[in-house]
TORZA-212204 format. One record per residue: residue in one letter; x, y, z of N, C-alpha, C in turn. Coordinates in steps of 0.001 Angstrom, whole numbers, padded with zeros to 6 digits, always signed. Layout:
AXYZXYZXYZ ...
# end
This chain:
H-000363+006368-014368+000515+005267-013879+000757+003354-014296 T-000760+003059-015349-000638+001623-015576-000369+001826-017061 I+000606+002965-017764+000372+002573-019125+001573+002343-019134 K+002697+003420-018157+003850+003727-018323+004520+002484-017599 G+004097+002279-016515+004378+000372-015951+004520-000458-016696 D+003126-000294-017631+003525-001819-018689+004014-002071-019545 A+004669-000384-020296+005371-000195-020815+006653-000947-020715 A+006896-000601-019479+008554-001018-018816+008404-002352-018455 M+007498-002555-018302+007721-004145-017794+007605-005145-019212 C+007326-003987-020292+006793-005212-022158+008143-004445-022234 K+009006-003977-022088+010126-003368-022530+009523-002563-023610 V+008632-001767-023432+008009-000835-025189+008668+000300-024442 D+009957+001313-024873+010237+002420-024462+009940+003109-025310 L+008559+002805-026287+008069+004427-026385+007292+004630-025875 G+006575+003849-025009+005924+003347-024245+005577+005216-023213 V+007148+004078-022328+007289+005169-022009+008107+006687-021228 R+008673+007090-022956+008768+007899-023108+008232+009304-023371 I+006870+008236-023735+004937+008743-024097+004775+009525-022983 A+004830+008317-021893+004221+008207-020986+004936+008978-019695 H+005951+009479-019501+006598+009692-018604+006772+011309-018470 P+006496+012413-019252+006589+013784-019457+005286+013730-019035 I+003886+012984-020151+002564+012753-019334+002346+012964-018039 E+003151+012218-017208+003116+011631-015562+003051+012944-015484 T+004623+013582-015656+005078+015149-015362+004185+016406-015462 L+003715+016632-016729+002659+017508-016680+001724+017451-015387 L+001043+016204-015492-000142+016314-014512-000132+015976-013058 A+001724+015748-012593+001970+015746-011549+001726+017372-011255 R+002034+017923-011968+002562+019857-011840+001112+020095-011960 A-000062+019846-012432-001200+020613-012356-002230+019828-011042 R-001641+018774-010578-002315+018247-008934-001447+018964-008141 E-000319+019623-008400+000656+020568-007345+000068+021293-006779 G-000327+021921-008195-001161+023536-008274+000304+024694-008946 Q+001146+023724-009659+002066+024343-010649+001504+024969-011777 L+000784+024120-012553+000503+025092-013439-001791+024831-013937 L-001839+025330-014824-003377+025390-014707-003326+024557-015760 F-004763+023121-016057-004837+022340-016655-006027+023440-018015 S-005737+023857-018923-006254+023527-020577-006992+023052-021022 D-007835+023004-022152-007999+022241-023092-006990+022475-023575 L-006801+022801-024482-005726+022362-025497-004593+021541-025033 L-004180+021398-023336-003074+020726-023310-003767+019671-023007 A-004919+019483-022430-005883+017833-022665-005531+017678-024412 E-005662+018548-025031-005990+017964-026445-004254+017483-026943 V-002850+018310-025531-001993+017047-026711-002368+015891-026206 V-002306+015635-024555-002720+014387-023562-002975+013600-024639 L-004043+013657-025022-004939+012972-025225-004523+012440-027092 L-003894+013743-027722-003460+013241-029278-002005+012084-028697 A-001175+012391-027590-000348+011789-027434-000451+010584-027149 M-002140+010275-026795-002335+008744-026797-002463+008267-027814 D-003201+008661-027879-003909+008318-029669-002392+007881-030959 R-001590+008793-030352-000527+008461-031330-000035+006824-030820 L+000106+007159-029628+001014+005698-028912+000090+004209-029423 E-001071+004862-029440-001985+003514-029393-002226+003006-031109 Q-001190+004040-032011-001724+004346-033089-000384+003093-033527 A+000496+003984-033048+002359+002929-033589+002081+001454-033089 T+001385+001315-031886+001924+000075-030835+000478-000601-032355 E+000082-000480-032936-000826-000649-033673+000324-001457-035153 A+000632-000441-035273+001401-000149-036755+002491-001333-036680 L+003754-001357-035305+004562-001782-034902+004159-003162-034954 A+002573-003409-034215+002439-005193-034198+002244-005646-035892 L+002055-004702-036821+001752-005251-037996+003081-005067-038721 G+003769-004510-038321+005174-004352-039043+005487-003196-039783 K+003726-002044-039876+004129-000777-040751+005176-000058-040519 P+005256+000592-041236+006132+002595-040990+005688+002839-040371 M+006558+003708-038549+005752+004706-037994+005715+006007-038522 T+006861+006495-039662+007137+007647-039547+005768+008284-039477 P+004670+008427-040527+003266+009393-040362+003599+009890-039691 F+003880+009189-038388+002844+009369-037097+004062+010931-036068 K+005407+011243-036589+006020+012352-036585+006236+011911-034861 L+006373+010625-034337+007203+010404-033168+008488+011167-032620 P+009281+010910-032741+010213+012114-032265+009420+013172-032027 E+009052+013741-033135+008540+015399-032508+007838+015537-031838 L+006864+014542-031645+005803+014508-030603+006735+013759-028874 V+007312+013533-028870+008211+012998-027445+009488+014360-027243 G+009747+015121-028051+010413+015862-028048+009906+017172-027362 G+008471+016807-028402+007742+017811-027798+007027+018229-026520 L+006630+016236-025792+006240+016155-024486+006931+016607-022960 E+008585+016538-023809+009450+016394-022930+009984+018138-022132 T+009330+018756-023727+010461+020155-023387+008555+020813-022988 L+007649+020243-023100+006668+021141-022233+006890+021294-020506 A+006279+018910-020753+006764+018787-019203+007545+019794-018242 A+008881+020734-018779+009458+021596-017428+009346+023304-017770 M+008872+023412-019211+007737+024748-019713+007058+025168-018082 P+008099+026348-018157+006512+027560-017059+005475+027619-017190 Q+004086+028021-016533+002966+028329-016998+002554+028932-017758 E+003548+029871-018446+003179+031079-019226+003699+030936-020577 R+003898+029400-020654+004733+029673-022261+004105+028127-022372 I+003455+027732-021423+002507+025571-021898+001665+026557-022636 E+000861+027548-023037-000560+027149-024606+000414+027151-025472 E+001290+028552-025444+002188+028295-026513+002568+027334-026943 H+003726+026644-026278+004050+025394-026914+003588+024124-027247 G+002372+023825-026084+001297+023058-026284+000487+023164-028115 A+000301+024178-028459-000072+024452-029747+001388+024201-030613 L+002223+024387-030037+003360+024104-031082+003597+022457-031970 V+003269+022252-030417+003744+020328-030371+002374+019800-031513 I+001404+019967-030962+000085+019846-031806+000433+019825-033517 E+000316+021151-033947+000899+021184-035325+002557+020759-035721 N+003262+020737-034625+004022+019759-035593+004191+018536-036004 V+003494+017720-034863+002667+016662-035246+002149+016234-036093 T+000753+016941-036400-000684+017290-037248-000111+017802-038504 G+000190+019033-038509+000422+020300-039131-001464+020649-039258 Y-001602+021248-037911-003167+021529-037923-002717+022557-036741 K-002599+023580-036900-002957+025066-035837-003840+024991-035108 P-003969+024667-034011-005403+025002-033313-005512+026321-032264 I-006572+026182-032430-006519+027854-031846-006611+027450-029763 Q-005336+028647-030193-005020+028651-028384-006542+028697-027221 S-006797+028129-026559-008081+028008-025370-007766+028939-023975 S-008850+029861-023761-008612+030462-022326-008934+029712-020880 K-009390+028829-021396-010565+027897-020485-009878+027313-019691 L-009312+027400-018452-007960+026370-017859-009361+026315-016559 L-008776+024715-016401-009085+024175-015350-008309+024362-014069 R-008664+024815-013300-008277+025608-012140-008225+024518-010780 P-007184+023800-010521-007262+023655-009155-007649+023151-008239 R-007957+022404-006641-008286+022744-005873-007916+024016-005112 A-008798+024316-004374-007523+025291-003224-006735+024729-002346 L-005707+025132-001693-005131+024400-000721-005652+023915+000074 A-005724+022877+000748-006378+022520+001794-005940+023374+003661 A-006223+024104+004222-005804+024378+005508-005071+024073+006563 P-004464+023974+007167-003043+024019+007794-004219+023401+008878 R-003760+021770+008986-004413+020860+009645-003824+020016+010708 S-004706+020107+012079-004378+020193+013603-003511+018978+013965 A-003136+019148+014615-002110+018372+015844-002990+016951+016088 E-004074+017408+016322-005476+016817+016971-005943+015516+015475 N-006114+016265+014439-005987+015809+013397-005449+014540+012836 I-004500+015108+013193-003185+014302+012178-002542+013026+012958 A-003072+013323+014530-002968+011782+015681-004098+010813+015301 T-005399+011486+014871-006615+011223+014624-006322+009617+013630 D-006186+010094+012295-005926+009994+011119-005047+008396+011801 L-004008+009178+011913-002618+007794+012370-003634+007133+013203 R-003386+007623+014446-004604+005592+015023-005376+005452+013867 F-006236+005555+013070-006553+004899+012042-005581+004259+011296 F-005052+004508+010227-003664+003676+009886-003292+002779+010507 H-003040+003229+011822-002361+002074+012711-003238+001153+013103 D-004826+001188+013225-005609+000044+013201-005463-000544+011951 L-005917+000192+011017-005527-000946+009965-003758-001596+009344 A-003554-001189+010172-001338-002590+010218-002256-002862+011119 L-002349-002786+012245-002977-004028+013157-004052-004733+012332 Q-004905-004894+011597-005368-005868+010796-004599-006596+010081 F-004120-005717+009359-002997-006620+008708-002154-007897+009466 E-001426-007367+010298-000964-008159+011051-001536-009002+011519 A-002781-009361+011868-003268-010838+012474-003500-011237+011608 R-003336-011264+010083-003550-012513+009361-002774-013152+009753 S-001368-013491+010043-000321-014427+010328+000299-013908+011520 P+000040-015115+012644+000960-014752+013821+002835-014065+013410 L+002918-014235+012973+004469-013951+012244+004564-012684+011892 F+003084-011886+011622+003371-010726+011534+003311-010041+012920 K+003242-010398+014053+002944-009580+015436+004311-008898+016000 G+003284-007207+015842+004382-006199+016223+005525-005694+015145 R+004898-006366+013563+005755-005509+012667+005366-004143+011983 A+004546-003772+012375+004294-002251+012261+004988-001492+013141 G+004819-002043+014385+005981-001841+015579+007967-001068+014737 R+007977-002741+014568+009074-002651+013516+009300-002283+012684 L+008556-001895+011973+009313-001381+010748+009593+000100+011228 L+008062+000924+012129+007985+002195+012126+009675+002295+013168 R+010089+001634+013517+011049+001966+014358+012196+001992+013844 L+012214+001019+012645+013508+001251+011818+013124+002362+010859 A+012220+002741+010397+012184+003689+009706+012512+005171+010158 V+011773+005223+011054+011774+006483+011835+013472+006719+011994 D+013956+005713+012392+015547+005811+013073+016793+006296+012019 T+016326+005558+010547+017089+005785+009675+016800+007372+008772 N+015644+007436+009425+015509+009268+008473+016003+009827+009701 A+016417+009692+010522+016771+010285+011908+018255+010375+011179 A+018670+009553+010944+020541+009532+011245+020610+010048+010003 A+019790+010414+008782+020283+011169+007554+019299+012736+008086 G+019017+013184+008466+018699+014462+009400+017525+014469+008938 K+016514+013830+008717+015206+013975+008998+014674+014847+007575 P+015004+014187+006616+014302+014684+004957+013289+014515+004669 V+012897+013330+005495+011557+013079+004931+010619+013868+006272 D+008982+014073+005810+008762+014454+006929+007685+013256+007533 P+008135+013155+009133+008106+012001+009560+006792+011329+010082 Y+005919+012104+009961+004222+012349+009922+003847+011151+008719 Q+004621+012193+007870+004588+011305+006547+005030+009938+006369 L+005839+010264+006792+006162+008623+006564+005737+007570+007673 E+005318+007917+008863+004818+006893+010043+002971+006589+009141 A+002775+007205+008478+001061+007133+007859+001818+005771+006916 A+002888+006238+006259+003204+005671+004738+003413+004224+005477 I+004018+004388+006528+004584+002436+007172+003292+001833+007527 Y+002429+002153+008162+001387+001439+008356+000230+000988+007171 M+000363+001981+006229-000463+001621+004870-000107+000954+003426 H+001787+000589+004166+002096+000525+002471+001851-000718+002554 D+001413-002008+003606+000958-003140+003252-000369-003298+002833 V-001471-002637+003465-002895-002580+004035-003746-002949+002473 G-002763-003090+001266-003535-003274-000213-003515-004401-000028 M-002561-005775+000383-002362-007251+000330-003403-007776+001241 M-004741-006434+002126-005721-007844+002658-006465-007981+001379 F-006493-007249+000608-007338-007408-000864-007510-008318-001418 L-006520-009084-001232-005746-010197-002417-006069-011319-001568 P-006901-012331-002582-006608-013847-002170-005440-014206-001346 E-005269-014699-000125-004824-015590+001027-003932-016702+000250 A-004348-017267-000863-003643-018306-001609-002471-017362-002216 V-002398-016019-002630-001314-015595-003224-000886-014582-002592 W-000664-014248-001087+000415-013765-000364+000713-014159+000340 L-000067-015211+000765+001098-015967+001821+001360-017724+001158 K+001381-017798-000186+001965-018480-001424+003276-018926-000951 V+003963-019686-000608+005983-019984-001097+005928-020400-001961 G+005386-020435-003201+005827-020881-004263+006091-019548-005515 R+006554-020357-006674+006765-019446-007017+004931-019029-007836 L+004997-017818-008172+003789-017178-008332+003209-017269-009815 S+002243-017100-010119+002225-017491-011897+001886-016139-011819 D+001720-015764-013722+001315-014477-014518+000520-013661-013585 E-000916-014047-013270-001948-013917-012743-001551-013060-011583 E-000978-014332-010697-001162-013666-009551+000010-012710-009298 K+001366-012725-010197+002696-011591-009709+001251-010199-009958 L+000202-010124-011163-000427-008750-011357-000748-008049-010539 M-001951-009143-010151-002890-008945-008690-002094-008671-007647 L-000492-009277-007328+000349-008573-006465+000767-007354-006568 H+001272-006606-007786+001893-005864-008124+000640-004610-008423 H-000206-004970-007961-001366-004405-007793-001845-003350-006259 H-001137-004062-005409-001439-003677-003940-000873-002556-003279 P+000197-002034-004088-000037-000705-003364-000381+000638-003983 Q-001137+000461-005209-002036+001460-005239-002836+001426-004988 Q-003145+000071-004148-004689+000458-003398-004074+000900-002494 G-003365+000807-001008-003259+001808-000354-002899+002612-000597 A-002327+002950-001208-002431+004151-001387-003275+004967-002185 G-004009+004747-002727-005827+004887-003040-006101+005667-001861 L-006247+004804-000816-007070+005394+000679-006151+006238+000701 L-005224+006481+000800-003834+008164+001387-004675+009086+000852 A-004739+008906-000840-004762+010080-001763-005926+010646-001422 R-007180+010108-000978-008534+010450-000953-008060+011048+000505 M-007975+011041+000679-007425+012024+002766-006983+012814+002453 D-007389+014137+002866-006371+015267+003049-005550+015636+003698 G-004033+015700+003127-002673+016184+003751-002024+014956+003424 W-002366+014070+003014-002064+012754+003270-000928+012287+001463 Q-001141+013446+000584-000601+012937-000304+001343+012322-000701 D+001641+012927-000004+003256+012862+000387+003432+011118+001019 A+002407+010300+002110+002802+009554+002256+002136+008174+001071 A+000533+008909+000618+000410+007862-000452+001268+007914-001467 T+002358+008967-002300+003619+008324-003068+004408+007331-002566 M+004561+007310-001318+005801+006254-000777+005108+005328-000473 V+003677+005174-000558+003436+004019-000378+003098+003148-001938 E+003012+003997-003120+002980+003505-004333+004341+003175-004735 Q+004928+003620-004599+006424+003579-004506+007568+002550-003849 H+007146+001907-002759+007329+001761-001650+008679+000233-002375 H+007695-000784-003777+008615-001600-004835+009135-001438-005665 E+009687-000659-005946+010424+000350-007225+011650+000388-007051 M+012611-000113-007741+013900-000282-007885+014748+000596-007876 P+015850+001949-007250+016286+002177-008253+016983+001880-009615 D+017225+001073-010078+017234+000299-011908+016263-000063-012747 G+015179+000236-011795+013841+000464-012930+013491-000922-012953 G+013244-002187-012138+013159-003316-012388+011465-003461-011181 G+011243-002728-010527+010879-002697-009419+009444-002492-010314 Y+007937-002347-009195+007046-002766-009851+006280-001199-008641 P+004513-000631-009177+004219-001066-010447+004211+000227-011424 R+005521+000657-011746+005042+001879-012714+006974+001499-013764 G+007605+000577-012723+008681+000903-013575+009722+002383-013147 L+009836+003262-012096+009899+003590-011686+011811+003806-011614 K+012605+004614-012096+014088+004911-011732+014033+005335-010479 E+016082+005834-009832+016459+006299-008429+015446+007492-008461 E+016263+008413-009418+015687+010112-009566+014264+010037-009128 E+013578+009409-009746+012332+009443-009992+011261+008467-008443 I+011880+007849-007851+011544+007176-006672+011359+008133-005384 V+010961+008529-004435+010836+009702-003463+011380+009203-001911 P+012201+009512-001487+012989+009439-000487+012293+008422+000545 G+011207+009066+000552+010336+007695+002110+009962+006743+001249 A+009977+006006+000349+009732+005275-000345+010675+004142-000384 K+012174+004995-000954+013231+003797-000697+013378+003447+000825 I+012825+004339+001444+013371+003905+003587+012114+002706+003589 I+011208+002436+003169+010339+001738+002987+010654+000581+002703 A+011691+000761+001167+011668-000308+001174+012755-001192+001552 I+013594-000747+001920+014901-001655+003155+014287-001675+003920 V+013596-000824+005153+013238-001661+005810+012566-003001+005905 D+011208-002784+004896+010584-004277+004474+011187-004870+004049 A+012222-005202+003664+012847-005849+003026+013420-006276+004076 F+014225-005673+005180+014687-006557+006238+014137-007253+006934 E+012377-006418+007809+012017-007222+008289+011488-008819+007483 A+011344-008842+005969+010614-010102+005683+012412-011081+005398 V+013539-010436+005732+014700-011004+005962+015116-011737+007341 T+014670-010746+007661+014885-011520+009308+013669-011908+010220 L+012633-012721+008929+011842-013233+009629+011750-014767+009199 K+012693-014208+007895+012894-015854+007416+014266-016600+008009 H+015354-015929+008669+016603-016312+009578+015740-016136+011005 S+014694-016053+011089+014551-016578+012370+014438-017481+013486 H+014892-018532+012855+014710-019703+013461+016228-020107+013599 R+017418-019271+013135+018547-018944+013921+018937-018374+014931 G+017514-017467+015414+018743-016358+016463+017812-015273+016044 Q+017691-014199+017458+017872-013047+016908+019999-012486+016834 G+020533-012582+017015+021569-012384+016273+022048-012554+015463 R+021944-014402+014682+022393-014276+014019+021471-014133+012486 S+020067-014319+012326+019024-013857+011675+019271-011619+011232 L+019566-011203+012341+020496-010075+012377+021561-009317+011427 L+022564-010431+011622+023338-010166+010699+023483-011012+009750 R+022215-012127+009516+021867-012458+007890+021498-011538+007059 A+020422-010764+007499+019467-009717+007308+019939-008899+006840 I+020925-008457+007718+021711-007391+006978+022741-007097+005913 A+023026-008035+006320+024222-009261+005179+023689-008965+003500 E+022220-009425+003189+021365-009611+002191+020976-007737+001259 I+021247-007459+002632+020707-006065+002115+021634-005432+001890 N+022809-005697+002553+024391-004216+001761+024197-005618-000048 A+024082-007014-000266+024431-007154-000878+024106-007060-002281 C+022269-006659-002114+020879-006292-002714+021431-004364-003672 D+022419-004442-004462+023304-002719-004456+021828-002499-005698 N+022084-003113-006722+020691-002716-007400+019172-002747-007250 Q+018578-003267-005698+017167-003401-005525+017031-002223-004284 F+018284-001394-003905+017941-000417-003038+018537+000900-003147 A+018265+001897-002807+018928+003153-003261+020200+003252-002226 P+021467+003469-002533+022514+003122-002047+022799+005001-000884 E+021904+005553-001572+022507+007100-000129+020998+006664+001310 W+020577+005167+001430+019735+005883+002131+020190+004001+002821 I+021600+003173+002422+021452+002043+002995+022865+002783+004389 G+023623+003347+004287+024958+003953+005173+024043+004903+005996 P+022649+005392+005911+021902+005419+007703+021193+004148+007562 F+020694+003470+007467+020284+002268+007428+021425+001153+008873 N+022157+000781+008226+023732+000301+008604+023853+001198+009980 T+023824+002174+009925+024040+003063+011621+022694+002718+012390 V+021516+002606+011827+020431+002308+013341+020891+001017+013145 I+021164-000199+012638+021431-001409+012881+022429-001978+013474 R+023681-000946+013848+024256-001438+014426+024273-001290+016062 K+023353+000328+015813+022921+000416+016929+022140-000284+017676 I+021244-000470+017244+020191-002148+017544+020948-003584+017907 A+021749-003735+017625+023131-004701+017629+023684-004909+019260 E+024270-003470+018739+024506-003069+020321+023717-002725+021592 S+022539-002216+021720+021463-002274+022527+021353-003065+023076 G+020285-004086+022361+019671-005386+022275+018576-005459+021631 P+017219-006567+021633+016482-006898+020063+015689-005742+020040 L+015024-006043+018993+013755-004915+018072+012882-004882+019216 
# end
C-alpha cells in the first residue's frame, strides 16, 4: 500500500504500475483465490528489486533499458489475472523474460488460513457495541462531535438502502464507527488545526485510515469494513489518500462514507446559519465536488437528504 500510495503522490507512474498488479496478487492470496508459492514470492521480490534499481538509475540519469521494465510490468499485469493453475507457469516466464534465468517451478505452497466459521448474531452485536464505544470516545474529544456517529450511521444506512443495499449493513455500520478512530492517535494540534497543515502533519493525517482499518482487519469477520475504512479518503480521480486509488478500485462502502463524512463536516461548518440553511449549503457543496465523490452514489444520497429536509432535522 505504502509503495503505491507514495508513488502516486510523487507522480512516479512506474511505481504505481509495478505495485498495482502485486497488490492484486496479494489480495487474491488473502481471499483464498490462489495459493502463494515460493516462485510467486520470487516474482514479487524481483519486481521490488527492479523498482529500486530503476529509481536509482532515474535519479542518476542512467538508462533503464537493462532492467526490462516493459516486460516486467506486462508480465505482472497478466499474472495478476491468471487462474491458479497457470500462476506457476506464467510466474516462471516473467522471471525468465526479465532476468534471462529460467527458475525451477516450486511445488511448495503457502496455504491460506481456513475460512472462519459463520459468526453468530450475538458476536456481531458485541463487536458493533465495542466499535460504537470507540466512536463515542472520539466524539468526546470535542463538543461539536456530539451525536456524530449516529448522524453518519443514519445517512450511510439510508443511502445504502436507497441504492438497494449493495453494501453489507453490518460491515457498513462497523466502518462508520471505526473510520476516524485513527484520528485519536494523532496529536490534537494536528486534527484540530484550523490553518494549513505542514507536510509532516499531512503525512500523519494521511495515515489515520490505516490505523482504524488495521484494528478491524485483526478481528475475525470485519475485513470488508477494514477496506471501507482504509479507502474512505480515496477519490475517483486518484487524488485521495492513503493509496491514490481511482474510482474502480474503491469499494462502494468507502464511497458512501466519503460522502456522508464530508456532508457532516460541511454541515458543521455552516451550523451557525441554522439547520435549514446549513443543510442547503452542505448538499450544494457535495453536489459541486464531482471529482471528489463517486457519481453513482450522489443520486441515492440526494434522495436521502430530500427526505430528511421534508421530515425534520437529523
